[in-house]
BALOBA-1460 file (C-alpha; in Angstrom, 3 decimals):
// residues 170
<rec num="1" residu="x" x="57.179" y="157.218" z="91.589"/>
<rec num="2" residu="x" x="54.800" y="154.474" z="92.775"/>
<rec num="3" residu="x" x="54.877" y="151.221" z="90.866"/>
<rec num="4" residu="x" x="52.123" y="149.793" z="88.749"/>
<rec num="5" residu="x" x="51.624" y="146.399" z="90.358"/>
<rec num="6" residu="x" x="49.406" y="144.768" z="87.727"/>
<rec num="7" residu="x" x="48.763" y="144.985" z="83.996"/>
<rec num="8" residu="x" x="46.442" y="143.022" z="81.762"/>
<rec num="9" residu="x" x="45.077" y="142.853" z="78.253"/>
<rec num="10" residu="x" x="42.429" y="140.815" z="76.442"/>
<rec num="11" residu="x" x="41.751" y="139.339" z="73.036"/>
<rec num="12" residu="x" x="38.856" y="137.422" z="71.492"/>
<rec num="13" residu="x" x="39.827" y="134.072" z="70.007"/>
<rec num="14" residu="x" x="37.495" y="132.032" z="67.813"/>
<rec num="15" residu="x" x="37.489" y="128.858" z="69.886"/>
<rec num="16" residu="x" x="35.744" y="127.446" z="72.940"/>
<rec num="17" residu="x" x="37.061" y="128.430" z="76.392"/>
<rec num="18" residu="x" x="38.047" y="124.826" z="77.188"/>
<rec num="19" residu="x" x="40.082" y="124.527" z="73.970"/>
<rec num="20" residu="x" x="42.118" y="127.625" z="74.788"/>
<rec num="21" residu="x" x="42.404" y="126.717" z="78.471"/>
<rec num="22" residu="x" x="43.854" y="123.308" z="77.554"/>
<rec num="23" residu="x" x="46.633" y="125.048" z="75.622"/>
<rec num="24" residu="x" x="47.410" y="127.817" z="78.122"/>
<rec num="25" residu="x" x="47.296" y="125.550" z="81.187"/>
<rec num="26" residu="x" x="50.082" y="123.372" z="79.777"/>
<rec num="27" residu="x" x="53.256" y="125.266" z="80.788"/>
<rec num="28" residu="x" x="55.356" y="123.227" z="78.367"/>
<rec num="29" residu="x" x="53.544" y="124.965" z="75.479"/>
<rec num="30" residu="x" x="53.884" y="128.593" z="76.630"/>
<rec num="31" residu="x" x="57.131" y="129.029" z="74.718"/>
<rec num="32" residu="x" x="55.121" y="128.845" z="71.494"/>
<rec num="33" residu="x" x="53.485" y="132.207" z="72.258"/>
<rec num="34" residu="x" x="55.511" y="134.089" z="74.857"/>
<rec num="35" residu="x" x="58.287" y="136.447" z="73.715"/>
<rec num="36" residu="x" x="60.417" y="135.395" z="76.722"/>
<rec num="37" residu="x" x="59.349" y="131.937" z="77.854"/>
<rec num="38" residu="x" x="60.954" y="128.956" z="76.146"/>
<rec num="39" residu="x" x="58.673" y="126.357" z="77.733"/>
<rec num="40" residu="x" x="58.737" y="124.506" z="81.036"/>
<rec num="41" residu="x" x="59.539" y="121.281" z="82.790"/>
<rec num="42" residu="x" x="56.564" y="119.973" z="84.775"/>
<rec num="43" residu="x" x="57.530" y="118.142" z="87.975"/>
<rec num="44" residu="x" x="54.324" y="116.223" z="88.605"/>
<rec num="45" residu="x" x="54.150" y="114.243" z="85.387"/>
<rec num="46" residu="x" x="51.936" y="115.179" z="82.499"/>
<rec num="47" residu="x" x="48.231" y="115.658" z="82.126"/>
<rec num="48" residu="x" x="45.833" y="118.324" z="83.255"/>
<rec num="49" residu="x" x="47.017" y="121.225" z="85.378"/>
<rec num="50" residu="x" x="45.988" y="121.191" z="89.021"/>
<rec num="51" residu="x" x="46.360" y="123.527" z="91.989"/>
<rec num="52" residu="x" x="49.720" y="122.820" z="93.586"/>
<rec num="53" residu="x" x="51.345" y="121.548" z="90.382"/>
<rec num="54" residu="x" x="54.922" y="122.836" z="90.126"/>
<rec num="55" residu="x" x="57.012" y="123.527" z="87.080"/>
<rec num="56" residu="x" x="60.282" y="125.177" z="86.138"/>
<rec num="57" residu="x" x="59.998" y="127.835" z="83.463"/>
<rec num="58" residu="x" x="62.850" y="128.380" z="81.017"/>
<rec num="59" residu="x" x="63.211" y="132.000" z="79.900"/>
<rec num="60" residu="x" x="65.306" y="134.222" z="77.679"/>
<rec num="61" residu="x" x="65.550" y="137.989" z="77.156"/>
<rec num="62" residu="x" x="68.210" y="138.958" z="74.639"/>
<rec num="63" residu="x" x="71.410" y="137.133" z="75.615"/>
<rec num="64" residu="x" x="70.186" y="136.457" z="79.178"/>
<rec num="65" residu="x" x="68.657" y="133.144" z="80.239"/>
<rec num="66" residu="x" x="67.093" y="132.229" z="83.561"/>
<rec num="67" residu="x" x="64.794" y="129.695" z="85.178"/>
<rec num="68" residu="x" x="61.833" y="130.179" z="87.482"/>
<rec num="69" residu="x" x="60.027" y="127.852" z="89.870"/>
<rec num="70" residu="x" x="56.274" y="128.213" z="89.603"/>
<rec num="71" residu="x" x="53.246" y="126.770" z="91.351"/>
<rec num="72" residu="x" x="49.747" y="126.606" z="89.887"/>
<rec num="73" residu="x" x="47.305" y="128.499" z="92.132"/>
<rec num="74" residu="x" x="44.144" y="128.233" z="89.985"/>
<rec num="75" residu="x" x="43.128" y="125.533" z="87.514"/>
<rec num="76" residu="x" x="39.449" y="125.895" z="86.654"/>
<rec num="77" residu="x" x="39.089" y="124.370" z="83.188"/>
<rec num="78" residu="x" x="37.638" y="126.805" z="80.688"/>
<rec num="79" residu="x" x="37.514" y="129.616" z="83.259"/>
<rec num="80" residu="x" x="40.806" y="130.470" z="84.951"/>
<rec num="81" residu="x" x="44.422" y="129.369" z="85.071"/>
<rec num="82" residu="x" x="47.022" y="131.084" z="87.273"/>
<rec num="83" residu="x" x="50.477" y="130.405" z="88.598"/>
<rec num="84" residu="x" x="52.817" y="132.089" z="91.028"/>
<rec num="85" residu="x" x="56.527" y="132.570" z="90.325"/>
<rec num="86" residu="x" x="58.362" y="132.089" z="93.616"/>
<rec num="87" residu="x" x="61.995" y="131.329" z="92.802"/>
<rec num="88" residu="x" x="64.462" y="132.423" z="90.158"/>
<rec num="89" residu="x" x="67.998" y="131.613" z="89.116"/>
<rec num="90" residu="x" x="70.350" y="131.395" z="86.193"/>
<rec num="91" residu="x" x="70.428" y="127.630" z="85.725"/>
<rec num="92" residu="x" x="68.296" y="126.529" z="88.654"/>
<rec num="93" residu="x" x="65.707" y="128.613" z="90.512"/>
<rec num="94" residu="x" x="67.536" y="128.878" z="93.849"/>
<rec num="95" residu="x" x="66.729" y="132.469" z="94.899"/>
<rec num="96" residu="x" x="63.361" y="132.227" z="96.630"/>
<rec num="97" residu="x" x="60.856" y="135.003" z="97.079"/>
<rec num="98" residu="x" x="57.594" y="136.393" z="95.831"/>
<rec num="99" residu="x" x="58.189" y="137.485" z="92.232"/>
<rec num="100" residu="x" x="55.017" y="137.541" z="90.145"/>
<rec num="101" residu="x" x="51.651" y="135.940" z="89.499"/>
<rec num="102" residu="x" x="50.369" y="135.251" z="85.981"/>
<rec num="103" residu="x" x="46.655" y="134.710" z="85.411"/>
<rec num="104" residu="x" x="44.536" y="133.803" z="82.395"/>
<rec num="105" residu="x" x="40.750" y="134.139" z="82.392"/>
<rec num="106" residu="x" x="38.471" y="132.675" z="79.729"/>
<rec num="107" residu="x" x="35.020" y="134.121" z="79.043"/>
<rec num="108" residu="x" x="32.644" y="132.824" z="76.376"/>
<rec num="109" residu="x" x="31.504" y="135.699" z="74.128"/>
<rec num="110" residu="x" x="29.821" y="135.968" z="70.741"/>
<rec num="111" residu="x" x="32.386" y="134.792" z="68.242"/>
<rec num="112" residu="x" x="34.536" y="132.794" z="70.659"/>
<rec num="113" residu="x" x="36.329" y="133.408" z="73.930"/>
<rec num="114" residu="x" x="37.709" y="136.550" z="75.511"/>
<rec num="115" residu="x" x="41.097" y="135.626" z="76.966"/>
<rec num="116" residu="x" x="42.487" y="138.031" z="79.557"/>
<rec num="117" residu="x" x="46.112" y="137.717" z="80.610"/>
<rec num="118" residu="x" x="47.238" y="139.508" z="83.786"/>
<rec num="119" residu="x" x="50.684" y="139.967" z="85.307"/>
<rec num="120" residu="x" x="50.935" y="140.952" z="89.000"/>
<rec num="121" residu="x" x="54.128" y="142.175" z="90.606"/>
<rec num="122" residu="x" x="54.461" y="140.210" z="93.846"/>
<rec num="123" residu="x" x="57.632" y="142.018" z="94.952"/>
<rec num="124" residu="x" x="55.564" y="144.041" z="97.445"/>
<rec num="125" residu="x" x="58.349" y="144.291" z="100.020"/>
<rec num="126" residu="x" x="60.718" y="145.966" z="97.557"/>
<rec num="127" residu="x" x="60.846" y="149.756" z="97.894"/>
<rec num="128" residu="x" x="59.434" y="151.395" z="94.742"/>
<rec num="129" residu="x" x="62.652" y="153.287" z="93.953"/>
<rec num="130" residu="x" x="64.734" y="150.089" z="94.176"/>
<rec num="131" residu="x" x="62.238" y="148.047" z="92.118"/>
<rec num="132" residu="x" x="62.015" y="150.729" z="89.427"/>
<rec num="133" residu="x" x="65.818" y="150.978" z="89.186"/>
<rec num="134" residu="x" x="66.168" y="147.188" z="88.985"/>
<rec num="135" residu="x" x="63.397" y="146.960" z="86.386"/>
<rec num="136" residu="x" x="64.943" y="149.598" z="84.145"/>
<rec num="137" residu="x" x="68.266" y="147.789" z="84.249"/>
<rec num="138" residu="x" x="66.668" y="144.396" z="83.502"/>
<rec num="139" residu="x" x="64.413" y="145.689" z="80.688"/>
<rec num="140" residu="x" x="66.652" y="148.326" z="79.088"/>
<rec num="141" residu="x" x="64.797" y="151.349" z="80.412"/>
<rec num="142" residu="x" x="61.269" y="150.214" z="81.269"/>
<rec num="143" residu="x" x="59.426" y="149.290" z="84.427"/>
<rec num="144" residu="x" x="58.299" y="145.674" z="84.537"/>
<rec num="145" residu="x" x="54.687" y="146.837" z="84.202"/>
<rec num="146" residu="x" x="55.477" y="148.660" z="80.939"/>
<rec num="147" residu="x" x="57.596" y="145.782" z="79.713"/>
<rec num="148" residu="x" x="55.024" y="143.112" z="80.574"/>
<rec num="149" residu="x" x="52.238" y="145.097" z="78.891"/>
<rec num="150" residu="x" x="54.068" y="144.588" z="75.578"/>
<rec num="151" residu="x" x="54.830" y="140.933" z="76.335"/>
<rec num="152" residu="x" x="51.182" y="140.256" z="77.146"/>
<rec num="153" residu="x" x="50.021" y="141.817" z="73.866"/>
<rec num="154" residu="x" x="52.519" y="139.743" z="71.845"/>
<rec num="155" residu="x" x="51.589" y="136.560" z="73.729"/>
<rec num="156" residu="x" x="47.857" y="137.055" z="73.162"/>
<rec num="157" residu="x" x="48.324" y="137.853" z="69.467"/>
<rec num="158" residu="x" x="50.478" y="134.730" z="68.981"/>
<rec num="159" residu="x" x="48.053" y="132.563" z="70.960"/>
<rec num="160" residu="x" x="45.141" y="133.780" z="68.815"/>
<rec num="161" residu="x" x="47.012" y="133.035" z="65.604"/>
<rec num="162" residu="x" x="48.032" y="129.559" z="66.783"/>
<rec num="163" residu="x" x="44.614" y="128.524" z="68.079"/>
<rec num="164" residu="x" x="42.646" y="129.900" z="65.135"/>
<rec num="165" residu="x" x="44.947" y="128.308" z="62.575"/>
<rec num="166" residu="x" x="44.841" y="124.885" z="64.249"/>
<rec num="167" residu="x" x="42.431" y="122.271" z="62.854"/>
<rec num="168" residu="x" x="39.057" y="122.147" z="64.669"/>
<rec num="169" residu="x" x="39.687" y="125.323" z="66.701"/>
<rec num="170" residu="x" x="36.050" y="125.714" z="67.753"/>
């Protein structure tokens, strides 16, 4: 069975694109919304995200914890933020390879901003049968595309709640 190599979902949040972008583009905050991410350590100091900025993501699924090394590949304030995951490991991200790309797009619409989150499977060299078997083991029976579809929905719902309940969200 061929793999689904990308999934995405959108939500409208009652805030300006730049307000939401400023939250999402700070990898240290992602743990507030993501069902798996616990936050990140940014290696190039603090401040605004920029293309080439690297960070280590801290993640948890059930009893399992792992880290990822990521590099920002798009940082267009109020429009697009994306990063590529290119190393993974238990305590330190030592196993290098193309893993995934996460992208967030921000579009001004009536009533706020449409935020679209997309996950892309970058494991293109993996045979589909091997990737599907690995995915089902790692996600308790799902492909990563199915699994990430649910994670994206939960992340967007939590992001909406957090941004809209914050003071001066518009």
